[in-house]
RODO-2510 file (C-alpha; in nm, 4 decimals, decimal comma):
residues 109
     n   res          X          Y          Z
     1     m     2,4524     0,0636     1,9839
     2     s     2,5939     0,2359     1,6767
     3     t     2,4369     0,2041     1,3326
     4     k     2,7505     0,0169     1,2204
     5     n     2,6015    -0,2907     1,3914
     6     y     2,2784    -0,2760     1,1885
     7     p     2,2173    -0,4116     0,8394
     8     p     2,1789    -0,1317     0,5825
     9     f     1,8790     0,0989     0,6042
    10     l     1,6424     0,1552     0,3133
    11     k     1,6625     0,5130     0,1866
    12     w     1,3179     0,6429     0,0951
    13     g     1,4779     0,9150    -0,1161
    14     d     1,5788     0,6482    -0,3691
    15     y     1,2102     0,6073    -0,4598
    16     k     1,0992     0,8909    -0,6875
    17     s     0,7462     0,8099    -0,8070
    18     i     0,5005     1,0985    -0,7774
    19     s     0,1980     0,9030    -0,8990
    20     k    -0,0381     0,6881    -0,6953
    21     k    -0,1304     0,5147    -1,0226
    22     q     0,2352     0,4230    -1,0877
    23     p     0,3937     0,3886    -0,7412
    24     d     0,7360     0,2509    -0,6646
    25     i     0,6865    -0,1091    -0,5542
    26     i     0,9075    -0,2655    -0,2884
    27     t     0,8803    -0,6403    -0,2266
    28     i     1,0067    -0,7627     0,1102
    29     e     1,0120    -1,0696     0,3325
    30     i     0,9834    -1,0153     0,7079
    31     v     1,2833    -1,1433     0,9074
    32     d     1,1740    -1,0138     1,2491
    33     p     0,8185    -0,8761     1,2669
    34     e     0,8689    -0,6746     1,5871
    35     p     0,9633    -0,3129     1,5134
    36     f     1,2664    -0,1762     1,6973
    37     q     1,3598     0,1792     1,7773
    38     t     1,6843     0,3554     1,6935
    39     q     1,7835     0,7107     1,7754
    40     y     1,6026     0,8406     1,4670
    41     d     1,3103     0,6129     1,3855
    42     w     1,1165     0,2856     1,4209
    43     n     1,2367     0,0076     1,1915
    44     v     1,1653    -0,3500     1,0916
    45     l     1,4204    -0,6082     0,9738
    46     v     1,3380    -0,7548     0,6314
    47     k     1,5001    -0,9202     0,3324
    48     m     1,5044    -0,7329     0,0039
    49     d     1,6492    -0,9254    -0,2894
    50     g     1,7911    -1,1754    -0,0380
    51     i     1,9780    -0,9063     0,1607
    52     e     1,8830    -0,8185     0,5183
    53     t     1,7749    -0,4557     0,5297
    54     n     1,6127    -0,2297     0,7867
    55     i     1,3041    -0,0474     0,6681
    56     p     1,2228     0,2772     0,8493
    57     l     0,8546     0,2601     0,9396
    58     r     0,8357     0,5973     1,1047
    59     a     1,0873     0,8740     1,1447
    60     k     1,0593     1,1423     1,4080
    61     s     0,8195     1,3342     1,1883
    62     a     0,4468     1,3721     1,1448
    63     n     0,4235     1,1037     0,8742
    64     k     0,3120     0,7853     1,0485
    65     k     0,1231     0,6229     0,7602
    66     l     0,3548     0,3280     0,7021
    67     y     0,4005     0,2662     1,0759
    68     r     0,0232     0,2636     1,1370
    69     q    -0,0492     0,0269     0,8471
    70     y     0,2297    -0,2096     0,9527
    71     m     0,1235    -0,2132     1,3186
    72     r    -0,2422    -0,2786     1,2241
    73     l    -0,1388    -0,5801     1,0142
    74     l     0,0894    -0,7009     1,2951
    75     r    -0,1919    -0,6741     1,5556
    76     e    -0,4265    -0,8617     1,3219
    77     g    -0,1738    -1,1471     1,3030
    78     k    -0,1135    -1,1006     0,9308
    79     i     0,2604    -1,0392     0,9723
    80     k     0,4954    -1,3107     1,0992
    81     n     0,8489    -1,4296     1,0251
    82     g     0,8686    -1,5059     0,6546
    83     t     0,5600    -1,3024     0,5565
    84     k     0,5990    -1,1454     0,2141
    85     l     0,4739    -0,7884     0,1786
    86     t     0,4583    -0,5338    -0,0969
    87     i     0,4955    -0,1663    -0,0157
    88     e     0,3667     0,0783    -0,2738
    89     t     0,5064     0,4285    -0,2254
    90     w     0,4938     0,7631    -0,3987
    91     l     0,5366     1,1302    -0,3186
    92     g     0,2143     1,3241    -0,2920
    93     k     0,1324     1,6704    -0,1657
    94     s     0,0793     1,7371     0,2020
    95     s    -0,2797     1,8328     0,2825
    96     k    -0,1645     2,0706     0,5575
    97     h     0,1228     2,2226     0,3601
    98     p     0,0544     2,1822    -0,0143
    99     d     0,3943     2,3282    -0,1048
   100     f     0,5612     2,0221     0,0495
   101     d     0,5810     1,6643    -0,0689
   102     l     0,4698     1,3879     0,1665
   103     r     0,5499     1,0208     0,1145
   104     d     0,2445     0,7985     0,0944
   105     f     0,2233     0,4205     0,1340
   106     i     0,0010     0,1200     0,0772
   107     v     0,1067    -0,2105     0,2372
   108     v    -0,0245    -0,5282     0,0746
   109     v     0,0105    -0,8730     0,2352
***
């Protein structure tokens, strides 16, 4: 299936905060709680500002923080159709490679 058949994908690069104390805040409503895989990443279908959007939970990279938090909440039964979540995100420094930025997340139900 080509990406032309998917709703738009959230672009993490649009979120520029570099402070955990002042993160970018994304408010979403879950449309389909089960993550699905595309060629590049794992995603979840949500509504942002009333528009269906795919949120990349985990790209083919080492950063699995958002994916792990989401899956833990899903296993605990805290995420269902219609659940409203807030994702706080910011760019921090990688602990393994301090010269590189690494996106960090906190998911709040």
